[in-house]
MISERO-763828 format. One record per atom (N, C-alpha, C): atom name; x, y, z; residue in one letter; residue number from 1. Coordinates in steps of 0.1 Angstrom, whole numbers, plus 2048, in hexadecimal, padded with zeros to 3 digits. Atoms other than C-alpha are relative to their C-alpha. Last residue first. Example, Ala and Ser with C-alpha at 12.3 -4.5 7.8 and 13.67 -1.06 7.14 Angstrom:
<nodes>
<node site="N" px="7F7" py="7F5" pz="800" code="S" pos="2"/>
<node site="CA" px="889" py="7F5" pz="847" code="S" pos="2"/>
<node site="C" px="7F8" py="80B" pz="808" code="S" pos="2"/>
<node site="N" px="809" py="7F4" pz="800" code="A" pos="1"/>
<node site="CA" px="87B" py="7D3" pz="84E" code="A" pos="1"/>
<node site="C" px="809" py="80C" pz="800" code="A" pos="1"/>
</nodes>
This chain:
<nodes>
<node site="N" px="808" py="7F9" pz="80A" code="X" pos="99"/>
<node site="CA" px="BF9" py="D8C" pz="476" code="X" pos="99"/>
<node site="C" px="7FF" py="80F" pz="803" code="X" pos="99"/>
<node site="N" px="7F7" py="7FA" pz="80A" code="X" pos="98"/>
<node site="CA" px="C14" py="D7F" pz="48D" code="X" pos="98"/>
<node site="C" px="7F9" py="808" pz="7F5" code="X" pos="98"/>
<node site="N" px="7FA" py="7F4" pz="7FA" code="X" pos="97"/>
<node site="CA" px="BFC" py="D7A" pz="4AA" code="X" pos="97"/>
<node site="C" px="809" py="807" pz="7F6" code="X" pos="97"/>
<node site="N" px="80A" py="7F5" pz="7FF" code="X" pos="96"/>
<node site="CA" px="BE7" py="D62" pz="496" code="X" pos="96"/>
<node site="C" px="806" py="80D" pz="805" code="X" pos="96"/>
<node site="N" px="803" py="7FC" pz="80E" code="X" pos="95"/>
<node site="CA" px="C05" py="D4D" pz="48D" code="X" pos="95"/>
<node site="C" px="7F6" py="80B" pz="800" code="X" pos="95"/>
<node site="N" px="7F5" py="7F7" pz="805" code="X" pos="94"/>
<node site="CA" px="C10" py="D4B" pz="4B1" code="X" pos="94"/>
<node site="C" px="7FD" py="806" pz="7F2" code="X" pos="94"/>
<node site="N" px="805" py="7F2" pz="803" code="X" pos="93"/>
<node site="CA" px="BEF" py="D3D" pz="4BC" code="X" pos="93"/>
<node site="C" px="80A" py="809" pz="7FB" code="X" pos="93"/>
<node site="N" px="80E" py="800" pz="805" code="X" pos="92"/>
<node site="CA" px="BFE" py="D1E" pz="4CD" code="X" pos="92"/>
<node site="C" px="7FB" py="80F" pz="7FE" code="X" pos="92"/>
<node site="N" px="80B" py="801" pz="7F6" code="X" pos="91"/>
<node site="CA" px="C23" py="D23" pz="4D1" code="X" pos="91"/>
<node site="C" px="7F2" py="801" pz="7FA" code="X" pos="91"/>
<node site="N" px="805" py="7F3" pz="7FB" code="X" pos="90"/>
<node site="CA" px="C38" py="D1C" pz="4B3" code="X" pos="90"/>
<node site="C" px="7F6" py="7FF" pz="80B" code="X" pos="90"/>
<node site="N" px="80E" py="7FC" pz="803" code="X" pos="89"/>
<node site="CA" px="C47" py="CF9" pz="4B0" code="X" pos="89"/>
<node site="C" px="7FD" py="80E" pz="806" code="X" pos="89"/>
<node site="N" px="80B" py="805" pz="7F7" code="X" pos="88"/>
<node site="CA" px="C6C" py="CF5" pz="4B1" code="X" pos="88"/>
<node site="C" px="7F3" py="806" pz="7FC" code="X" pos="88"/>
<node site="N" px="7FA" py="80B" pz="7F8" code="X" pos="87"/>
<node site="CA" px="C8C" py="CF9" pz="49C" code="X" pos="87"/>
<node site="C" px="7F6" py="7FA" pz="80A" code="X" pos="87"/>
<node site="N" px="801" py="80C" pz="807" code="X" pos="86"/>
<node site="CA" px="C7A" py="D0D" pz="481" code="X" pos="86"/>
<node site="C" px="805" py="7F4" pz="809" code="X" pos="86"/>
<node site="N" px="80C" py="806" pz="7FD" code="X" pos="85"/>
<node site="CA" px="C75" py="D2A" pz="499" code="X" pos="85"/>
<node site="C" px="7FE" py="7F2" pz="7FA" code="X" pos="85"/>
<node site="N" px="800" py="808" pz="7F4" code="X" pos="84"/>
<node site="CA" px="C9A" py="D31" pz="498" code="X" pos="84"/>
<node site="C" px="7F3" py="7F9" pz="802" code="X" pos="84"/>
<node site="N" px="7FE" py="7FA" pz="7F3" code="X" pos="83"/>
<node site="CA" px="C9B" py="D3D" pz="474" code="X" pos="83"/>
<node site="C" px="7FF" py="7F7" pz="80C" code="X" pos="83"/>
<node site="N" px="7F4" py="7F8" pz="7FF" code="X" pos="82"/>
<node site="CA" px="C8C" py="D30" pz="455" code="X" pos="82"/>
<node site="C" px="801" py="805" pz="80E" code="X" pos="82"/>
<node site="N" px="802" py="7F3" pz="7F9" code="X" pos="81"/>
<node site="CA" px="C72" py="D14" pz="453" code="X" pos="81"/>
<node site="C" px="80E" py="807" pz="801" code="X" pos="81"/>
<node site="N" px="7FA" py="800" pz="7F3" code="X" pos="80"/>
<node site="CA" px="C78" py="CF9" pz="439" code="X" pos="80"/>
<node site="C" px="7FF" py="80E" pz="806" code="X" pos="80"/>
<node site="N" px="7F3" py="7F9" pz="7FF" code="X" pos="79"/>
<node site="CA" px="C61" py="CFB" pz="41B" code="X" pos="79"/>
<node site="C" px="804" py="7FF" pz="80F" code="X" pos="79"/>
<node site="N" px="802" py="7F3" pz="7FA" code="X" pos="78"/>
<node site="CA" px="C46" py="CE0" pz="41B" code="X" pos="78"/>
<node site="C" px="80E" py="807" pz="801" code="X" pos="78"/>
<node site="N" px="7F7" py="7FD" pz="7F5" code="X" pos="77"/>
<node site="CA" px="C4A" py="CC3" pz="403" code="X" pos="77"/>
<node site="C" px="7FE" py="80E" pz="805" code="X" pos="77"/>
<node site="N" px="7F8" py="7F5" pz="804" code="X" pos="76"/>
<node site="CA" px="C2A" py="CBC" pz="3F0" code="X" pos="76"/>
<node site="C" px="80A" py="803" pz="80C" code="X" pos="76"/>
<node site="N" px="802" py="7F3" pz="7F9" code="X" pos="75"/>
<node site="CA" px="C1C" py="C9B" pz="3F8" code="X" pos="75"/>
<node site="C" px="80A" py="80A" pz="7FB" code="X" pos="75"/>
<node site="N" px="80E" py="7FE" pz="7FB" code="X" pos="74"/>
<node site="CA" px="C17" py="C79" pz="3E7" code="X" pos="74"/>
<node site="C" px="7FD" py="80E" pz="806" code="X" pos="74"/>
<node site="N" px="7FD" py="7F4" pz="7F8" code="X" pos="73"/>
<node site="CA" px="C37" py="C79" pz="3D1" code="X" pos="73"/>
<node site="C" px="7F3" py="805" pz="806" code="X" pos="73"/>
<node site="N" px="7F1" py="800" pz="7FD" code="X" pos="72"/>
<node site="CA" px="C37" py="C57" pz="3C0" code="X" pos="72"/>
<node site="C" px="804" py="80B" pz="80A" code="X" pos="72"/>
<node site="N" px="7FD" py="80D" pz="7F9" code="X" pos="71"/>
<node site="CA" px="C11" py="C52" pz="3C1" code="X" pos="71"/>
<node site="C" px="80E" py="800" pz="805" code="X" pos="71"/>
<node site="N" px="807" py="7FF" pz="7F3" code="X" pos="70"/>
<node site="CA" px="C0A" py="C77" pz="3B8" code="X" pos="70"/>
<node site="C" px="803" py="7F3" pz="808" code="X" pos="70"/>
<node site="N" px="7F6" py="7FB" pz="7F6" code="X" pos="69"/>
<node site="CA" px="C25" py="C74" pz="39C" code="X" pos="69"/>
<node site="C" px="7F9" py="801" pz="80E" code="X" pos="69"/>
<node site="N" px="7F3" py="808" pz="7FF" code="X" pos="68"/>
<node site="CA" px="C11" py="C5E" pz="385" code="X" pos="68"/>
<node site="C" px="808" py="804" pz="80C" code="X" pos="68"/>
<node site="N" px="803" py="80D" pz="7FB" code="X" pos="67"/>
<node site="CA" px="BEF" py="C6E" pz="38C" code="X" pos="67"/>
<node site="C" px="80C" py="7F7" pz="802" code="X" pos="67"/>
<node site="N" px="803" py="7FF" pz="7F1" code="X" pos="66"/>
<node site="CA" px="BFE" py="C90" pz="387" code="X" pos="66"/>
<node site="C" px="7FD" py="7F3" pz="806" code="X" pos="66"/>
<node site="N" px="7F3" py="7FD" pz="7F9" code="X" pos="65"/>
<node site="CA" px="C0D" py="C86" pz="366" code="X" pos="65"/>
<node site="C" px="7FE" py="801" pz="80F" code="X" pos="65"/>
<node site="N" px="7F9" py="80D" pz="800" code="X" pos="64"/>
<node site="CA" px="BEC" py="C76" pz="35A" code="X" pos="64"/>
<node site="C" px="80D" py="802" pz="808" code="X" pos="64"/>
<node site="N" px="807" py="808" pz="7F6" code="X" pos="63"/>
<node site="CA" px="BDA" py="C97" pz="363" code="X" pos="63"/>
<node site="C" px="807" py="7F2" pz="802" code="X" pos="63"/>
<node site="N" px="7FC" py="7FB" pz="7F3" code="X" pos="62"/>
<node site="CA" px="BF5" py="CAB" pz="350" code="X" pos="62"/>
<node site="C" px="7F9" py="7F7" pz="80B" code="X" pos="62"/>
<node site="N" px="7F2" py="804" pz="7FE" code="X" pos="61"/>
<node site="CA" px="BF0" py="C95" pz="331" code="X" pos="61"/>
<node site="C" px="805" py="804" pz="80E" code="X" pos="61"/>
<node site="N" px="801" py="80E" pz="7FD" code="X" pos="60"/>
<node site="CA" px="BCA" py="C9A" pz="333" code="X" pos="60"/>
<node site="C" px="80E" py="7FB" pz="803" code="X" pos="60"/>
<node site="N" px="806" py="801" pz="7F2" code="X" pos="59"/>
<node site="CA" px="BCF" py="CC0" pz="336" code="X" pos="59"/>
<node site="C" px="800" py="7F1" pz="804" code="X" pos="59"/>
<node site="N" px="7F6" py="7FD" pz="7F7" code="X" pos="58"/>
<node site="CA" px="BE6" py="CBE" pz="317" code="X" pos="58"/>
<node site="C" px="7FB" py="7FF" pz="80F" code="X" pos="58"/>
<node site="N" px="7F6" py="80A" pz="800" code="X" pos="57"/>
<node site="CA" px="BCD" py="CAC" pz="303" code="X" pos="57"/>
<node site="C" px="80B" py="802" pz="80A" code="X" pos="57"/>
<node site="N" px="806" py="80B" pz="7F9" code="X" pos="56"/>
<node site="CA" px="BB1" py="CC4" pz="30E" code="X" pos="56"/>
<node site="C" px="80A" py="7F4" pz="800" code="X" pos="56"/>
<node site="N" px="801" py="7FE" pz="7F2" code="X" pos="55"/>
<node site="CA" px="BC6" py="CE2" pz="305" code="X" pos="55"/>
<node site="C" px="7FB" py="7F3" pz="807" code="X" pos="55"/>
<node site="N" px="80D" py="7FB" pz="7FB" code="X" pos="54"/>
<node site="CA" px="BCE" py="CD6" pz="2E2" code="X" pos="54"/>
<node site="C" px="7FF" py="800" pz="80F" code="X" pos="54"/>
<node site="N" px="808" py="80A" pz="7F9" code="X" pos="53"/>
<node site="CA" px="BF3" py="CD2" pz="2DD" code="X" pos="53"/>
<node site="C" px="7F3" py="806" pz="804" code="X" pos="53"/>
<node site="N" px="80E" py="7FC" pz="800" code="X" pos="52"/>
<node site="CA" px="C08" py="CE7" pz="2C4" code="X" pos="52"/>
<node site="C" px="7F7" py="7F4" pz="806" code="X" pos="52"/>
<node site="N" px="809" py="80A" pz="805" code="X" pos="51"/>
<node site="CA" px="C2B" py="CDF" pz="2CF" code="X" pos="51"/>
<node site="C" px="7F2" py="805" pz="801" code="X" pos="51"/>
<node site="N" px="7FE" py="800" pz="80F" code="X" pos="50"/>
<node site="CA" px="C46" py="CFA" pz="2D3" code="X" pos="50"/>
<node site="C" px="7F7" py="7F5" pz="7FA" code="X" pos="50"/>
<node site="N" px="804" py="7F4" pz="807" code="X" pos="49"/>
<node site="CA" px="C3B" py="D04" pz="2F6" code="X" pos="49"/>
<node site="C" px="801" py="800" pz="7F1" code="X" pos="49"/>
<node site="N" px="80E" py="800" pz="802" code="X" pos="48"/>
<node site="CA" px="C3D" py="CE1" pz="303" code="X" pos="48"/>
<node site="C" px="7FB" py="80C" pz="7F8" code="X" pos="48"/>
<node site="N" px="804" py="7FF" pz="80F" code="X" pos="47"/>
<node site="CA" px="C62" py="CE0" pz="2FE" code="X" pos="47"/>
<node site="C" px="7F1" py="800" pz="7FD" code="X" pos="47"/>
<node site="N" px="801" py="80D" pz="806" code="X" pos="46"/>
<node site="CA" px="C6E" py="CD3" pz="320" code="X" pos="46"/>
<node site="C" px="7FC" py="800" pz="7F2" code="X" pos="46"/>
<node site="N" px="7F3" py="806" pz="800" code="X" pos="45"/>
<node site="CA" px="C7A" py="CF5" pz="32A" code="X" pos="45"/>
<node site="C" px="800" py="7F2" pz="7F9" code="X" pos="45"/>
<node site="N" px="7F9" py="7FA" pz="80C" code="X" pos="44"/>
<node site="CA" px="C58" py="D03" pz="320" code="X" pos="44"/>
<node site="C" px="80E" py="7FA" pz="7FF" code="X" pos="44"/>
<node site="N" px="806" py="805" pz="80C" code="X" pos="43"/>
<node site="CA" px="C47" py="CEA" pz="337" code="X" pos="43"/>
<node site="C" px="807" py="806" pz="7F4" code="X" pos="43"/>
<node site="N" px="7FC" py="80E" pz="802" code="X" pos="42"/>
<node site="CA" px="C5F" py="CF2" pz="353" code="X" pos="42"/>
<node site="C" px="7FB" py="7FA" pz="7F3" code="X" pos="42"/>
<node site="N" px="7F2" py="7FF" pz="804" code="X" pos="41"/>
<node site="CA" px="C58" py="D17" pz="34F" code="X" pos="41"/>
<node site="C" px="806" py="7F2" pz="7FE" code="X" pos="41"/>
<node site="N" px="800" py="7FB" pz="80E" code="X" pos="40"/>
<node site="CA" px="C33" py="D11" pz="350" code="X" pos="40"/>
<node site="C" px="80E" py="800" pz="7FB" code="X" pos="40"/>
<node site="N" px="804" py="80B" pz="808" code="X" pos="39"/>
<node site="CA" px="C37" py="CFC" pz="370" code="X" pos="39"/>
<node site="C" px="800" py="804" pz="7F1" code="X" pos="39"/>
<node site="N" px="7F6" py="80A" pz="7FF" code="X" pos="38"/>
<node site="CA" px="C4A" py="D18" pz="381" code="X" pos="38"/>
<node site="C" px="7FD" py="7F4" pz="7F7" code="X" pos="38"/>
<node site="N" px="7F4" py="7FB" pz="807" code="X" pos="37"/>
<node site="CA" px="C33" py="D33" pz="374" code="X" pos="37"/>
<node site="C" px="80B" py="7F6" pz="800" code="X" pos="37"/>
<node site="N" px="804" py="800" pz="80E" code="X" pos="36"/>
<node site="CA" px="C14" py="D20" pz="37F" code="X" pos="36"/>
<node site="C" px="80C" py="804" pz="7F8" code="X" pos="36"/>
<node site="N" px="7FF" py="80E" pz="804" code="X" pos="35"/>
<node site="CA" px="C25" py="D19" pz="3A1" code="X" pos="35"/>
<node site="C" px="7FD" py="7FF" pz="7F1" code="X" pos="35"/>
<node site="N" px="7F2" py="804" pz="800" code="X" pos="34"/>
<node site="CA" px="C2C" py="D3E" pz="3A6" code="X" pos="34"/>
<node site="C" px="801" py="7F1" pz="7FB" code="X" pos="34"/>
<node site="N" px="7FA" py="7F9" pz="80B" code="X" pos="33"/>
<node site="CA" px="C08" py="D47" pz="39C" code="X" pos="33"/>
<node site="C" px="80F" py="7FC" pz="7FF" code="X" pos="33"/>
<node site="N" px="804" py="806" pz="80D" code="X" pos="32"/>
<node site="CA" px="BFA" py="D2C" pz="3B3" code="X" pos="32"/>
<node site="C" px="806" py="807" pz="7F4" code="X" pos="32"/>
<node site="N" px="7FA" py="80E" pz="801" code="X" pos="31"/>
<node site="CA" px="C0F" py="D38" pz="3D0" code="X" pos="31"/>
<node site="C" px="7FC" py="7FA" pz="7F3" code="X" pos="31"/>
<node site="N" px="7F2" py="7FD" pz="803" code="X" pos="30"/>
<node site="CA" px="C05" py="D5D" pz="3CB" code="X" pos="30"/>
<node site="C" px="807" py="7F2" pz="7FE" code="X" pos="30"/>
<node site="N" px="800" py="7FB" pz="80E" code="X" pos="29"/>
<node site="CA" px="BE0" py="D52" pz="3CA" code="X" pos="29"/>
<node site="C" px="80E" py="802" pz="7FC" code="X" pos="29"/>
<node site="N" px="803" py="80B" pz="808" code="X" pos="28"/>
<node site="CA" px="BE5" py="D3E" pz="3EA" code="X" pos="28"/>
<node site="C" px="800" py="804" pz="7F1" code="X" pos="28"/>
<node site="N" px="7F4" py="808" pz="801" code="X" pos="27"/>
<node site="CA" px="BF6" py="D5B" pz="3FB" code="X" pos="27"/>
<node site="C" px="7FE" py="7F4" pz="7F7" code="X" pos="27"/>
<node site="N" px="7F6" py="7F9" pz="808" code="X" pos="26"/>
<node site="CA" px="BD9" py="D72" pz="3F2" code="X" pos="26"/>
<node site="C" px="80D" py="7F7" pz="7FF" code="X" pos="26"/>
<node site="N" px="804" py="801" pz="80E" code="X" pos="25"/>
<node site="CA" px="BC0" py="D58" pz="3FF" code="X" pos="25"/>
<node site="C" px="80A" py="807" pz="7F7" code="X" pos="25"/>
<node site="N" px="7FD" py="80E" pz="805" code="X" pos="24"/>
<node site="CA" px="BD4" py="D56" pz="41F" code="X" pos="24"/>
<node site="C" px="7FC" py="7FE" pz="7F2" code="X" pos="24"/>
<node site="N" px="7F2" py="801" pz="802" code="X" pos="23"/>
<node site="CA" px="BD3" py="D7C" pz="423" code="X" pos="23"/>
<node site="C" px="804" py="7F2" pz="7FB" code="X" pos="23"/>
<node site="N" px="7FC" py="7F8" pz="80C" code="X" pos="22"/>
<node site="CA" px="BAE" py="D7D" pz="41D" code="X" pos="22"/>
<node site="C" px="80F" py="7FF" pz="7FE" code="X" pos="22"/>
<node site="N" px="805" py="808" pz="80B" code="X" pos="21"/>
<node site="CA" px="BA9" py="D61" pz="437" code="X" pos="21"/>
<node site="C" px="804" py="807" pz="7F3" code="X" pos="21"/>
<node site="N" px="7F7" py="80B" pz="801" code="X" pos="20"/>
<node site="CA" px="BBE" py="D74" pz="451" code="X" pos="20"/>
<node site="C" px="7FC" py="7F7" pz="7F3" code="X" pos="20"/>
<node site="N" px="7F3" py="7FB" pz="805" code="X" pos="19"/>
<node site="CA" px="BAB" py="D94" pz="44B" code="X" pos="19"/>
<node site="C" px="80A" py="7F5" pz="7FE" code="X" pos="19"/>
<node site="N" px="802" py="7FC" pz="80E" code="X" pos="18"/>
<node site="CA" px="B8A" py="D81" pz="44E" code="X" pos="18"/>
<node site="C" px="80D" py="805" pz="7FA" code="X" pos="18"/>
<node site="N" px="800" py="80C" pz="808" code="X" pos="17"/>
<node site="CA" px="B97" py="D71" pz="46E" code="X" pos="17"/>
<node site="C" px="7FE" py="803" pz="7F1" code="X" pos="17"/>
<node site="N" px="7F3" py="806" pz="800" code="X" pos="16"/>
<node site="CA" px="BA0" py="D92" pz="47D" code="X" pos="16"/>
<node site="C" px="801" py="7F4" pz="7F7" code="X" pos="16"/>
<node site="N" px="7F8" py="7F8" pz="809" code="X" pos="15"/>
<node site="CA" px="B7F" py="DA1" pz="473" code="X" pos="15"/>
<node site="C" px="80E" py="7FB" pz="7FF" code="X" pos="15"/>
<node site="N" px="805" py="803" pz="80E" code="X" pos="14"/>
<node site="CA" px="B6C" py="D84" pz="483" code="X" pos="14"/>
<node site="C" px="809" py="808" pz="7F6" code="X" pos="14"/>
<node site="N" px="7FA" py="80D" pz="803" code="X" pos="13"/>
<node site="CA" px="B81" py="D88" pz="4A3" code="X" pos="13"/>
<node site="C" px="7FC" py="7FD" pz="7F1" code="X" pos="13"/>
<node site="N" px="7F2" py="7FE" pz="802" code="X" pos="12"/>
<node site="CA" px="B77" py="DAD" pz="4A4" code="X" pos="12"/>
<node site="C" px="807" py="7F3" pz="7FC" code="X" pos="12"/>
<node site="N" px="7FE" py="7FA" pz="80D" code="X" pos="11"/>
<node site="CA" px="B53" py="DA4" pz="49F" code="X" pos="11"/>
<node site="C" px="80E" py="803" pz="7FC" code="X" pos="11"/>
<node site="N" px="803" py="80B" pz="809" code="X" pos="10"/>
<node site="CA" px="B55" py="D8D" pz="4BD" code="X" pos="10"/>
<node site="C" px="802" py="806" pz="7F2" code="X" pos="10"/>
<node site="N" px="7F4" py="808" pz="7FF" code="X" pos="9"/>
<node site="CA" px="B65" py="DA9" pz="4D2" code="X" pos="9"/>
<node site="C" px="7FF" py="7F4" pz="7F6" code="X" pos="9"/>
<node site="N" px="7F5" py="7FA" pz="806" code="X" pos="8"/>
<node site="CA" px="B4A" py="DC1" pz="4C7" code="X" pos="8"/>
<node site="C" px="80D" py="7F8" pz="7FF" code="X" pos="8"/>
<node site="N" px="802" py="801" pz="80E" code="X" pos="7"/>
<node site="CA" px="B2F" py="DA9" pz="4D0" code="X" pos="7"/>
<node site="C" px="80B" py="806" pz="7F8" code="X" pos="7"/>
<node site="N" px="80A" py="7F6" pz="805" code="X" pos="6"/>
<node site="CA" px="B3D" py="DA6" pz="4F3" code="X" pos="6"/>
<node site="C" px="7FF" py="7FE" pz="7F1" code="X" pos="6"/>
<node site="N" px="7FA" py="7F5" pz="808" code="X" pos="5"/>
<node site="CA" px="B4D" py="D86" pz="4FE" code="X" pos="5"/>
<node site="C" px="7F6" py="80A" pz="7FB" code="X" pos="5"/>
<node site="N" px="7FD" py="803" pz="80E" code="X" pos="4"/>
<node site="CA" px="B39" py="D71" pz="517" code="X" pos="4"/>
<node site="C" px="807" py="80D" pz="7FA" code="X" pos="4"/>
<node site="N" px="808" py="7F8" pz="809" code="X" pos="3"/>
<node site="CA" px="B3C" py="D79" pz="53C" code="X" pos="3"/>
<node site="C" px="804" py="7FD" pz="7F2" code="X" pos="3"/>
<node site="N" px="7F9" py="7F7" pz="808" code="X" pos="2"/>
<node site="CA" px="B4B" py="D5C" pz="550" code="X" pos="2"/>
<node site="C" px="7F7" py="808" pz="7F7" code="X" pos="2"/>
<node site="N" px="800" py="803" pz="80E" code="X" pos="1"/>
<node site="CA" px="B34" py="D4B" pz="569" code="X" pos="1"/>
<node site="C" px="807" py="80B" pz="7F8" code="X" pos="1"/>
</nodes>
């Protein structure tokens, strides 16, 4: 029978996962900020910055816009991979090794 992992090994795995989760949370925050800037820029370009619109009215309009386009464009396009790895799938666990 195989010997189970030591407590230290399991704690090490937990630390690695925690670090990975923290890094992903940071990436998500950066993504959301970039998207907010992009969408805000488009709103300004369209002229929304020069109209006094109550926040709840604007939020409702954005919700309607999302509902309209969600059916037409059901998923967010993922960026294409750069480099040679994009030509084929990465080996199992490669992402964890890259951290």
